[in-house]
C-alpha positions as CSV (number, residue, x, y, z in Angstrom):
1,M,-86.5,-239.4,59.4
2,K,-90.3,-238.3,58.1
3,S,-90.9,-236.9,54.7
4,P,-92.8,-234.3,54.1
5,L,-94.8,-236.0,51.4
6,L,-96.4,-238.2,54.0
7,S,-99.3,-235.1,54.3
8,L,-100.0,-234.8,51.1
9,P,-103.4,-236.9,50.0
10,G,-103.6,-239.9,49.2
11,A,-100.3,-240.7,50.9
12,V,-100.2,-243.9,53.1
13,A,-97.2,-244.6,55.3
14,A,-94.4,-247.6,54.8
15,E,-94.0,-249.6,57.5
16,G,-90.6,-251.6,58.6
17,S,-87.6,-250.7,56.5
18,D,-88.9,-248.0,54.6
19,E,-90.4,-246.1,57.9
20,G,-90.8,-242.3,57.2
21,V,-92.3,-242.0,53.0
22,A,-95.0,-243.0,51.3
23,A,-95.6,-246.6,50.8
24,H,-98.2,-245.2,47.9
25,Y,-100.1,-242.4,47.2
26,G,-103.9,-244.2,46.4
27,D,-103.1,-246.2,43.4
28,L,-99.8,-248.8,43.3
29,F,-100.7,-250.1,39.3
30,R,-101.2,-246.6,38.4
31,E,-97.8,-245.3,39.5
32,Q,-95.8,-248.6,38.8
33,R,-97.1,-248.0,35.6
34,A,-96.2,-244.4,35.3
35,L,-92.4,-245.3,36.5
36,A,-92.5,-247.6,34.1
37,D,-93.6,-245.1,31.2
38,G,-90.8,-242.6,32.5
39,T,-92.5,-240.1,34.1
40,G,-93.6,-239.4,37.8
41,L,-90.7,-239.6,40.9
42,V,-90.4,-242.1,44.1
43,D,-89.6,-240.0,47.6
44,L,-86.4,-242.0,48.7
45,S,-85.8,-239.2,51.4
46,H,-85.8,-241.6,54.2
47,R,-82.2,-243.1,52.7
48,G,-79.0,-242.4,54.2
49,V,-76.6,-239.8,52.5
50,V,-72.9,-239.6,53.3
51,T,-70.0,-237.6,51.6
52,I,-66.9,-238.4,51.3
53,T,-64.6,-235.0,50.0
54,G,-60.4,-234.5,50.2
55,D,-57.5,-234.8,48.2
56,D,-57.7,-238.9,48.6
57,R,-61.3,-239.6,48.8
58,L,-61.3,-242.0,45.6
59,A,-57.6,-243.5,46.3
60,W,-58.8,-244.1,50.3
61,L,-62.4,-245.7,49.0
62,H,-60.7,-247.9,46.7
63,L,-58.9,-249.5,49.3
64,L,-61.9,-250.2,51.6
65,L,-64.6,-250.9,48.9
66,T,-65.0,-254.0,46.4
67,Q,-66.0,-251.7,43.9
68,H,-62.7,-250.1,41.7
69,V,-63.1,-246.6,42.4
70,S,-59.3,-245.0,42.3
71,E,-59.8,-243.9,39.0
72,L,-63.7,-243.3,39.2
73,P,-65.0,-240.5,36.4
74,P,-67.1,-237.4,37.5
75,G,-71.0,-238.4,36.8
76,E,-70.4,-242.0,36.6
77,A,-72.5,-244.4,39.0
78,T,-71.7,-247.1,40.7
79,E,-72.1,-249.2,43.6
80,A,-70.1,-250.7,45.8
81,L,-70.1,-252.9,49.1
82,V,-67.9,-253.6,52.6
83,L,-67.3,-256.6,53.5
84,S,-66.6,-258.1,56.9
85,A,-63.6,-260.1,57.0
86,N,-65.1,-263.6,56.4
87,G,-66.6,-261.8,53.2
88,H,-70.1,-261.2,54.5
89,I,-71.9,-258.3,53.3
90,E,-72.0,-255.5,55.7
91,H,-72.7,-252.4,53.6
92,A,-74.0,-251.5,50.0
93,L,-72.9,-247.8,49.2
94,Y,-74.5,-246.4,45.5
95,L,-71.9,-243.9,44.6
96,V,-71.3,-241.2,42.2
97,D,-68.5,-238.5,42.3
98,D,-68.7,-235.0,41.1
99,G,-65.1,-234.6,40.8
100,T,-64.3,-232.7,44.5
101,T,-67.3,-234.6,46.4
102,T,-68.4,-238.5,46.5
103,W,-71.8,-238.7,46.9
104,A,-73.6,-241.8,48.6
105,H,-76.9,-243.0,49.4
106,V,-77.3,-246.2,52.0
107,E,-80.1,-248.2,53.4
108,P,-82.1,-246.5,56.2
109,G,-80.8,-247.3,59.4
110,T,-77.3,-247.8,58.2
111,R,-75.6,-244.7,57.8
112,E,-74.4,-244.7,61.8
113,A,-72.3,-247.6,61.3
114,L,-70.9,-247.0,57.7
115,V,-69.9,-243.4,58.9
116,A,-68.6,-244.5,61.9
117,Y,-66.3,-247.3,60.2
118,L,-65.2,-245.1,57.6
119,E,-63.7,-242.4,60.3
120,S,-61.7,-245.2,61.6
121,M,-60.7,-246.2,58.8
122,K,-59.0,-242.4,57.8
123,F,-55.6,-243.0,59.5
124,F,-53.5,-240.2,57.5
125,Y,-55.8,-239.5,54.3
126,R,-56.5,-236.4,53.4
127,V,-60.3,-237.1,53.5
128,E,-63.6,-235.8,55.3
129,V,-66.6,-238.0,56.3
130,A,-70.1,-236.2,56.7
131,D,-73.6,-237.6,57.2
132,R,-75.4,-235.8,54.7
133,T,-79.1,-237.1,55.9
134,D,-80.5,-234.1,57.5
135,D,-80.0,-231.6,54.9
136,I,-80.0,-233.9,51.3
137,A,-82.8,-235.7,50.4
138,L,-82.7,-238.6,47.5
139,V,-85.5,-238.3,44.8
140,H,-85.5,-241.4,42.0
141,L,-86.8,-240.6,38.7
142,P,-87.3,-243.2,36.8
143,A,-85.2,-244.1,33.3
144,G,-86.7,-241.6,30.7
145,S,-87.8,-238.8,32.7
146,I,-87.6,-235.4,31.5
147,A,-87.7,-234.1,34.5
148,E,-85.3,-230.7,35.1
149,V,-82.6,-231.4,36.9
150,P,-81.7,-228.4,39.2
151,E,-78.2,-227.0,38.5
152,G,-75.5,-228.1,41.0
153,T,-77.7,-231.4,42.1
154,A,-75.7,-234.5,42.3
155,V,-76.8,-237.2,40.3
156,R,-76.5,-241.3,39.7
157,E,-77.5,-241.7,36.0
158,T,-78.1,-245.8,35.8
159,P,-80.3,-247.7,33.6
160,Y,-83.2,-247.9,35.7
161,G,-83.0,-243.8,36.5
162,R,-81.8,-240.8,37.9
163,D,-81.0,-240.8,41.6
164,L,-81.1,-237.3,43.0
165,F,-79.5,-235.4,45.8
166,L,-81.6,-232.8,46.7
167,P,-81.7,-230.2,49.5
168,R,-84.1,-231.3,51.3
169,E,-86.0,-228.0,51.9
170,G,-86.9,-228.2,48.1
171,L,-88.2,-231.5,48.7
172,E,-92.0,-230.5,48.6
173,A,-91.5,-227.8,45.9
174,Y,-89.3,-230.6,43.6
175,A,-92.2,-233.3,44.1
176,A,-95.1,-230.9,43.2
177,A,-93.6,-229.6,39.7
178,H,-92.4,-232.9,38.5
179,G,-95.0,-235.1,39.7
180,P,-96.9,-237.3,39.9
181,L,-95.3,-238.8,42.7
182,A,-95.2,-243.0,43.2
183,G,-94.9,-244.9,46.4
184,I,-91.7,-247.4,47.5
185,L,-94.1,-250.1,46.5
186,A,-94.1,-249.3,43.0
187,Y,-90.5,-248.9,43.0
188,E,-89.6,-252.2,44.9
189,A,-92.0,-253.8,42.7
190,L,-89.8,-252.5,39.8
191,R,-86.5,-253.7,41.6
192,V,-87.7,-257.0,42.2
193,E,-88.9,-257.4,38.0
194,N,-85.2,-256.4,37.5
195,H,-83.7,-259.1,39.5
196,R,-81.6,-256.0,41.9
197,P,-80.6,-256.8,45.4
198,R,-81.2,-255.0,48.2
199,L,-79.1,-254.8,51.3
200,G,-81.6,-256.4,54.1
201,F,-83.8,-257.6,52.4
202,E,-81.9,-260.5,49.9
203,T,-79.1,-260.3,52.4
204,D,-78.7,-261.7,56.2
205,H,-76.2,-261.8,58.4
206,R,-73.7,-264.8,56.3
207,T,-74.9,-263.3,52.6
208,I,-71.9,-263.2,49.9
209,P,-71.6,-261.5,47.1
210,H,-71.9,-264.2,44.5
211,E,-75.0,-265.7,45.7
212,L,-77.0,-262.1,44.9
213,G,-75.4,-261.7,41.1
214,W,-73.2,-258.5,42.9
215,I,-69.8,-259.6,40.8
216,G,-69.1,-257.0,38.4
217,S,-72.1,-254.5,39.4
218,A,-70.7,-254.0,43.0
219,V,-67.6,-256.1,43.4
220,H,-64.7,-255.6,41.0
221,L,-62.5,-258.9,40.6
222,Q,-59.2,-257.2,39.5
223,K,-58.3,-254.8,42.2
224,G,-56.1,-254.6,44.9
225,C,-57.0,-255.7,48.5
226,Y,-59.6,-254.7,50.5
227,R,-61.5,-256.5,53.6
228,G,-63.0,-259.7,52.6
229,Q,-61.3,-260.5,49.3
230,E,-60.0,-263.5,50.2
231,T,-63.0,-265.5,50.2
232,V,-64.6,-263.2,47.3
233,A,-61.2,-265.1,45.8
234,R,-61.9,-268.3,46.6
235,V,-65.1,-268.8,45.9
236,Q,-64.9,-267.0,42.6
237,N,-61.8,-268.9,41.4
238,L,-62.3,-272.4,43.6
239,G,-65.9,-273.2,44.0
240,K,-69.6,-272.0,44.0
241,P,-72.0,-269.9,46.3
242,P,-73.8,-272.0,49.1
243,R,-77.1,-270.3,47.7
244,R,-78.6,-268.3,44.8
245,L,-81.0,-265.9,44.1
246,V,-83.6,-266.8,42.5
247,F,-86.8,-264.5,40.8
248,L,-90.2,-266.3,41.3
249,H,-93.9,-266.2,39.6
250,L,-96.2,-266.7,42.4
251,D,-99.5,-267.8,42.0
252,G,-102.2,-265.2,41.6
253,S,-105.0,-267.2,43.4
254,E,-103.5,-266.2,46.6
255,V,-104.8,-263.2,48.5
256,L,-101.6,-262.7,50.8
257,L,-98.1,-262.7,49.4
258,P,-95.8,-264.7,51.5
259,G,-93.7,-262.1,53.7
260,H,-89.9,-261.8,54.1
261,G,-88.8,-264.7,55.3
262,T,-91.2,-267.1,54.2
263,P,-90.0,-270.7,54.1
264,I,-88.9,-271.9,50.1
265,R,-89.6,-275.8,49.5
266,L,-90.0,-278.3,46.9
267,A,-93.4,-278.5,46.0
268,A,-93.4,-282.3,45.3
269,D,-92.4,-282.6,49.1
270,G,-95.4,-280.1,50.5
271,A,-95.7,-278.3,53.9
272,E,-93.3,-281.2,55.5
273,G,-90.5,-280.9,53.3
274,R,-87.2,-279.4,54.0
275,Q,-86.7,-275.7,54.0
276,L,-84.5,-274.6,51.0
277,G,-84.9,-271.2,51.5
278,F,-86.7,-268.1,52.0
279,V,-88.5,-265.4,50.7
280,T,-86.3,-261.9,50.2
281,T,-89.2,-259.6,49.0
282,S,-92.1,-260.0,47.1
283,A,-94.8,-257.5,45.3
284,R,-97.4,-257.5,43.0
285,H,-96.4,-255.9,39.7
286,H,-98.8,-254.0,37.2
287,E,-97.9,-256.9,34.2
288,L,-96.9,-259.5,35.9
289,G,-98.7,-260.0,38.8
290,P,-97.5,-261.1,42.2
291,I,-93.7,-261.6,42.0
292,A,-90.9,-262.4,44.2
293,L,-87.1,-262.6,44.8
294,A,-85.7,-265.6,46.8
295,L,-82.4,-267.5,48.8
296,V,-81.9,-270.8,47.9
297,K,-80.0,-273.6,48.5
298,R,-77.2,-273.9,45.2
299,N,-78.5,-277.7,44.3
300,V,-82.2,-276.8,44.1
301,P,-83.0,-278.1,40.5
302,V,-83.4,-274.7,38.3
303,D,-86.4,-276.7,36.6
304,A,-88.1,-277.5,40.1
305,E,-91.4,-276.0,41.4
306,L,-91.5,-274.6,44.4
307,M,-93.7,-273.5,47.0
308,A,-93.2,-270.0,49.0
309,G,-95.3,-270.8,52.4
310,D,-98.6,-272.0,51.2
311,T,-97.9,-270.2,47.0
312,A,-97.2,-272.0,44.5
313,A,-94.2,-270.5,42.5
314,A,-92.4,-271.2,39.7
315,Q,-88.4,-269.9,39.6
316,E,-86.4,-267.9,37.1
317,A,-82.7,-268.6,38.0
318,V,-80.6,-265.0,38.5
319,V,-77.6,-266.2,39.6
320,E,-75.5,-269.0,37.8
321,V,-75.8,-272.4,39.0
């Protein structure tokens, strides 16, 4: 879904998973600094929006999701996953309930499969699932923003800012009143800085929640059964995940950033060394310079110097070894 804000002066379209919104509006670092200072907004209208209504909505979602949501208070933001029977991550939902409706935004390209799964699990529960992407647009306000929120708007308040579920027809007017606009590259740079995983970037077909630090924030360990819980409990109680998320400070002398999937190796082993993981997201940060997230084997020494392709990288642990 193409955002109308792409027609604004200076807008450069994003590619890949974030196609449909602006990568930037002409000055990546200025846009990052604005977000870090609590001003401006990010157009996330390419993300899917799903709502669940009905008296049983929270009790029903509690049975399907990794998070404890049966007693979720109105206005309290949370996040949750849908796992496969083997405990692999299939969906990530960013949730808030307003007292009558549970609102969720999800990754671009995942809403159809998510809605189909939810519909297949309704059974006798009094719930209605709706894909609201065509009429609701997601907008992100950074932490510290004093921008006005229209009355009646569903809002997810988090330590990183507020996600607003706005009527799509009002997106242009709201952006004009509460700019400056920041593109998805600025938003992603701050996400990487804060070590926040993203479905489809930090995950592959075999990722389990422990590898990304999603235990606690998206996975509740003292709730009832849900699909994939056996794997979660087994790894939590009896073992360690096979891989772990790391934060990388990249060599700033390189012109190009290592892209998603770039092999990670020990620097001491050189270019012919064994692959130990891969880059998941890389970004240019206004203060830290080139940075990245990567998924590596758990037994990679925490103090080891790494290579991301041809780029030297110093790691910081994100997930406990």
